[in-house]
GUGUFI-528651 format. One record per residue: residue number from 1; residue in three letters; x, y, z of N, C-alpha, C in turn. Coordinates in steps of 0.02 Angstrom, whole numbers, padded with zeros to 5 digits, always signed. Example, Ala and Ser with C-alpha at 12.3 -4.5 7.8 and 13.67 -1.06 7.14 Angstrom:
+-----+--------+--------+--------+--------+--------+--------+--------+--------+--------+--------+
| num | residu |    n_x |    n_y |    n_z |   ca_x |   ca_y |   ca_z |    c_x |    c_y |    c_z |
+-----+--------+--------+--------+--------+--------+--------+--------+--------+--------+--------+
|   1 |    ALA | +00660 | -00284 | +00390 | +00615 | -00225 | +00390 | +00660 | -00165 | +00390 |
|   2 |    SER | +00642 | -00112 | +00354 | +00684 | -00053 | +00357 | +00645 | +00002 | +00394 |
+-----+--------+--------+--------+--------+--------+--------+--------+--------+--------+--------+
//
This chain:
+-----+--------+--------+--------+--------+--------+--------+--------+--------+--------+--------+
| num | residu |    n_x |    n_y |    n_z |   ca_x |   ca_y |   ca_z |    c_x |    c_y |    c_z |
+-----+--------+--------+--------+--------+--------+--------+--------+--------+--------+--------+
|   1 |    UNK | +00288 | +00374 | +00980 | +00214 | +00394 | +00975 | +00167 | +00417 | +01053 |
|   2 |    UNK | +00140 | +00463 | +01038 | +00118 | +00523 | +01076 | +00058 | +00486 | +01154 |
|   3 |    UNK | +00082 | +00509 | +01177 | +00067 | +00484 | +01270 | -00029 | +00474 | +01261 |
|   4 |    UNK | -00100 | +00424 | +01252 | -00138 | +00437 | +01240 | -00175 | +00473 | +01262 |
|   5 |    UNK | -00148 | +00492 | +01346 | -00176 | +00559 | +01396 | -00162 | +00622 | +01366 |
|   6 |    UNK | -00138 | +00633 | +01287 | -00122 | +00699 | +01272 | -00158 | +00709 | +01225 |
|   7 |    UNK | -00199 | +00652 | +01216 | -00255 | +00675 | +01133 | -00309 | +00703 | +01135 |
|   8 |    UNK | -00288 | +00774 | +01153 | -00354 | +00817 | +01171 | -00381 | +00822 | +01130 |
|   9 |    UNK | -00439 | +00880 | +01126 | -00506 | +00882 | +01084 | -00469 | +00927 | +01031 |
|  10 |    UNK | -00430 | +00964 | +01049 | -00398 | +01022 | +00984 | -00323 | +01016 | +00993 |
|  11 |    UNK | -00281 | +00992 | +00955 | -00194 | +01026 | +00955 | -00188 | +01014 | +00906 |
|  12 |    UNK | -00120 | +01048 | +00888 | -00092 | +01060 | +00816 | -00041 | +01028 | +00802 |
|  13 |    UNK | +00020 | +01002 | +00773 | +00089 | +00953 | +00748 | +00091 | +00992 | +00649 |
|  14 |    UNK | +00175 | +00961 | +00669 | +00189 | +00969 | +00618 | +00222 | +00910 | +00580 |
|  15 |    UNK | +00180 | +00933 | +00547 | +00213 | +00857 | +00509 | +00262 | +00871 | +00471 |
|  16 |    UNK | +00309 | +00797 | +00449 | +00366 | +00833 | +00381 | +00335 | +00804 | +00310 |
|  17 |    UNK | +00281 | +00823 | +00292 | +00273 | +00805 | +00227 | +00262 | +00834 | +00186 |
|  18 |    UNK | +00237 | +00861 | +00121 | +00200 | +00896 | +00074 | +00146 | +00856 | +00047 |
|  19 |    UNK | +00088 | +00931 | +00041 | +00021 | +00930 | +00043 | +00002 | +00860 | +00011 |
|  20 |    UNK | +00023 | +00847 | -00077 | +00024 | +00781 | -00084 | +00051 | +00726 | -00038 |
|  21 |    UNK | +00083 | +00705 | -00043 | +00107 | +00652 | +00021 | +00047 | +00656 | +00068 |
|  22 |    UNK | +00029 | +00706 | +00095 | -00031 | +00706 | +00160 | -00098 | +00681 | +00146 |
|  23 |    UNK | -00103 | +00732 | +00074 | -00176 | +00673 | +00027 | -00182 | +00643 | +00014 |
|  24 |    UNK | -00100 | +00586 | +00000 | -00102 | +00530 | -00033 | -00111 | +00480 | +00062 |
|  25 |    UNK | -00051 | +00523 | +00089 | -00104 | +00441 | +00145 | -00152 | +00437 | +00198 |
|  26 |    UNK | -00176 | +00507 | +00202 | -00228 | +00524 | +00227 | -00298 | +00458 | +00237 |
|  27 |    UNK | -00299 | +00456 | +00172 | -00378 | +00381 | +00168 | -00346 | +00323 | +00206 |
|  28 |    UNK | -00306 | +00337 | +00200 | -00255 | +00246 | +00224 | -00237 | +00281 | +00294 |
|  29 |    UNK | -00249 | +00319 | +00335 | -00235 | +00360 | +00402 | -00275 | +00343 | +00445 |
|  30 |    UNK | -00352 | +00366 | +00391 | -00414 | +00381 | +00435 | -00443 | +00297 | +00440 |
|  31 |    UNK | -00420 | +00240 | +00411 | -00465 | +00153 | +00392 | -00512 | +00176 | +00368 |
|  32 |    UNK | -00562 | +00138 | +00405 | -00636 | +00135 | +00389 | -00678 | +00195 | +00431 |
|  33 |    UNK | -00649 | +00243 | +00445 | -00685 | +00288 | +00452 | -00697 | +00322 | +00408 |
|  34 |    UNK | -00772 | +00357 | +00401 | -00787 | +00403 | +00336 | -00763 | +00445 | +00327 |
|  35 |    UNK | -00704 | +00463 | +00259 | -00666 | +00525 | +00249 | -00698 | +00575 | +00209 |
|  36 |    UNK | -00690 | +00624 | +00238 | -00736 | +00689 | +00169 | -00694 | +00762 | +00154 |
|  37 |    UNK | -00702 | +00780 | +00126 | -00627 | +00844 | +00104 | -00672 | +00913 | +00084 |
|  38 |    UNK | -00666 | +00946 | +00139 | -00734 | +01008 | +00151 | -00661 | +01046 | +00130 |
|  39 |    UNK | -00644 | +01070 | +00095 | -00614 | +01105 | +00047 | -00543 | +01113 | +00021 |
|  40 |    UNK | -00500 | +01146 | +00014 | -00424 | +01136 | -00026 | -00379 | +01105 | +00043 |
|  41 |    UNK | -00381 | +01124 | +00098 | -00357 | +01114 | +00153 | -00382 | +01097 | +00197 |
|  42 |    UNK | -00444 | +01075 | +00200 | -00488 | +01050 | +00271 | -00509 | +00948 | +00249 |
|  43 |    UNK | -00507 | +00914 | +00293 | -00552 | +00865 | +00265 | -00562 | +00850 | +00367 |
|  44 |    UNK | -00619 | +00803 | +00380 | -00691 | +00780 | +00418 | -00683 | +00695 | +00421 |
|  45 |    UNK | -00668 | +00657 | +00448 | -00662 | +00611 | +00470 | -00713 | +00604 | +00539 |
|  46 |    UNK | -00783 | +00564 | +00486 | -00816 | +00529 | +00541 | -00798 | +00478 | +00595 |
|  47 |    UNK | -00791 | +00479 | +00654 | -00786 | +00449 | +00719 | -00867 | +00422 | +00753 |
|  48 |    UNK | -00916 | +00359 | +00761 | -00934 | +00352 | +00780 | -00991 | +00417 | +00769 |
|  49 |    UNK | -01028 | +00450 | +00832 | -01065 | +00497 | +00823 | -01048 | +00577 | +00800 |
|  50 |    UNK | -00955 | +00549 | +00796 | -00935 | +00608 | +00802 | -00893 | +00618 | +00748 |
|  51 |    UNK | -00850 | +00710 | +00765 | -00804 | +00705 | +00703 | -00716 | +00712 | +00735 |
|  52 |    UNK | -00697 | +00725 | +00688 | -00624 | +00740 | +00676 | -00604 | +00798 | +00610 |
|  53 |    UNK | -00615 | +00856 | +00635 | -00571 | +00904 | +00578 | -00506 | +00913 | +00573 |
|  54 |    UNK | -00480 | +00909 | +00520 | -00416 | +00932 | +00490 | -00425 | +00966 | +00452 |
|  55 |    UNK | -00382 | +01018 | +00489 | -00347 | +01094 | +00409 | -00282 | +01090 | +00399 |
|  56 |    UNK | -00227 | +01094 | +00366 | -00189 | +01116 | +00366 | -00143 | +01167 | +00313 |
|  57 |    UNK | -00111 | +01159 | +00295 | -00052 | +01244 | +00296 | +00028 | +01210 | +00296 |
|  58 |    UNK | +00033 | +01224 | +00236 | +00110 | +01197 | +00185 | +00143 | +01257 | +00236 |
|  59 |    UNK | +00195 | +01248 | +00260 | +00252 | +01293 | +00283 | +00314 | +01301 | +00261 |
|  60 |    UNK | +00345 | +01350 | +00260 | +00421 | +01356 | +00230 | +00456 | +01298 | +00235 |
|  61 |    UNK | +00498 | +01283 | +00187 | +00564 | +01196 | +00207 | +00609 | +01216 | +00275 |
|  62 |    UNK | +00597 | +01155 | +00318 | +00680 | +01181 | +00350 | +00724 | +01113 | +00325 |
|  63 |    UNK | +00785 | +01183 | +00331 | +00847 | +01175 | +00293 | +00883 | +01161 | +00324 |
|  64 |    UNK | +00917 | +01096 | +00356 | +00987 | +01092 | +00378 | +01048 | +01069 | +00341 |
|  65 |    UNK | +01113 | +01113 | +00351 | +01147 | +01113 | +00278 | +01129 | +01092 | +00212 |
|  66 |    UNK | +01113 | +01047 | +00164 | +01119 | +01047 | +00097 | +01034 | +01009 | +00109 |
|  67 |    UNK | +01035 | +00986 | +00155 | +00942 | +00926 | +00159 | +00880 | +00988 | +00162 |
|  68 |    UNK | +00843 | +01004 | +00137 | +00782 | +01026 | +00133 | +00733 | +00975 | +00143 |
|  69 |    UNK | +00695 | +01013 | +00197 | +00647 | +00940 | +00228 | +00593 | +01003 | +00199 |
|  70 |    UNK | +00514 | +00930 | +00184 | +00462 | +00978 | +00181 | +00421 | +00982 | +00233 |
|  71 |    UNK | +00378 | +01028 | +00267 | +00353 | +01033 | +00324 | +00293 | +01071 | +00296 |
|  72 |    UNK | +00228 | +01035 | +00358 | +00153 | +01048 | +00356 | +00125 | +01034 | +00425 |
|  73 |    UNK | +00122 | +01110 | +00469 | +00072 | +01113 | +00494 | -00010 | +01069 | +00499 |
|  74 |    UNK | -00033 | +01040 | +00553 | -00104 | +01006 | +00529 | -00144 | +01036 | +00592 |
|  75 |    UNK | -00188 | +01056 | +00601 | -00232 | +01056 | +00642 | -00290 | +01003 | +00676 |
|  76 |    UNK | -00308 | +00965 | +00723 | -00344 | +00941 | +00741 | -00374 | +00950 | +00773 |
|  77 |    UNK | -00446 | +00940 | +00765 | -00502 | +00979 | +00828 | -00567 | +00897 | +00819 |
|  78 |    UNK | -00557 | +00874 | +00884 | -00623 | +00825 | +00910 | -00660 | +00849 | +00901 |
|  79 |    UNK | -00729 | +00835 | +00890 | -00818 | +00858 | +00932 | -00845 | +00803 | +00936 |
|  80 |    UNK | -00872 | +00793 | +00983 | -00937 | +00741 | +01006 | -00895 | +00656 | +00999 |
|  81 |    UNK | -00816 | +00644 | +01011 | -00792 | +00610 | +00992 | -00760 | +00583 | +01072 |
|  82 |    UNK | -00770 | +00538 | +01095 | -00747 | +00524 | +01206 | -00669 | +00534 | +01200 |
|  83 |    UNK | -00646 | +00515 | +01271 | -00561 | +00519 | +01240 | -00543 | +00450 | +01238 |
|  84 |    UNK | -00579 | +00399 | +01252 | -00561 | +00350 | +01243 | -00593 | +00322 | +01178 |
|  85 |    UNK | -00620 | +00336 | +01121 | -00635 | +00326 | +01059 | -00555 | +00377 | +01016 |
|  86 |    UNK | -00557 | +00462 | +01044 | -00501 | +00470 | +01014 | -00430 | +00461 | +01023 |
|  87 |    UNK | -00427 | +00407 | +01079 | -00348 | +00387 | +01111 | -00349 | +00297 | +01033 |
|  88 |    UNK | -00393 | +00283 | +01019 | -00404 | +00226 | +01000 | -00397 | +00251 | +00917 |
|  89 |    UNK | -00420 | +00288 | +00905 | -00407 | +00313 | +00844 | -00349 | +00369 | +00832 |
|  90 |    UNK | -00337 | +00394 | +00874 | -00262 | +00440 | +00840 | -00209 | +00384 | +00860 |
|  91 |    UNK | -00206 | +00300 | +00902 | -00182 | +00288 | +00891 | -00139 | +00217 | +00843 |
|  92 |    UNK | -00202 | +00226 | +00785 | -00200 | +00196 | +00728 | -00172 | +00255 | +00661 |
|  93 |    UNK | -00198 | +00308 | +00695 | -00187 | +00365 | +00614 | -00119 | +00365 | +00635 |
|  94 |    UNK | -00070 | +00381 | +00688 | -00012 | +00376 | +00714 | +00013 | +00350 | +00668 |
|  95 |    UNK | -00001 | +00300 | +00707 | +00058 | +00216 | +00663 | +00044 | +00211 | +00604 |
|  96 |    UNK | -00017 | +00217 | +00557 | -00024 | +00235 | +00482 | +00043 | +00290 | +00473 |
|  97 |    UNK | +00039 | +00332 | +00484 | +00073 | +00390 | +00462 | +00152 | +00381 | +00494 |
|  98 |    UNK | +00158 | +00361 | +00546 | +00235 | +00351 | +00545 | +00263 | +00346 | +00477 |
|  99 |    UNK | +00325 | +00364 | +00487 | +00385 | +00350 | +00430 | +00435 | +00332 | +00436 |
| 100 |    UNK | +00494 | +00308 | +00445 | +00549 | +00298 | +00455 | +00591 | +00271 | +00397 |
| 101 |    UNK | +00650 | +00309 | +00410 | +00704 | +00278 | +00351 | +00757 | +00241 | +00356 |
| 102 |    UNK | +00821 | +00219 | +00343 | +00840 | +00153 | +00334 | +00874 | +00135 | +00278 |
+-----+--------+--------+--------+--------+--------+--------+--------+--------+--------+--------+
//
């Protein structure tokens, strides 16, 4: 999990999922924060008086030997959300989005 001090007001990440998986997981990751979709690849999460805008783009699959892994680049941009509120939201969001094998 990312160090809360590094949840800046804007950053990008690469997620190992398809767009369909991202869209399925996003409402749960947003939790009680209102979520709206602003377009085919953009969403907004209301956090108090501020918001988080998300924009995603599918990337070419990563191939390792015979294994192919989906990739999604996601841009995160907070507007009017305090550092503490960003950290609280992102810690929950990251925990929800965490996927493991086994």
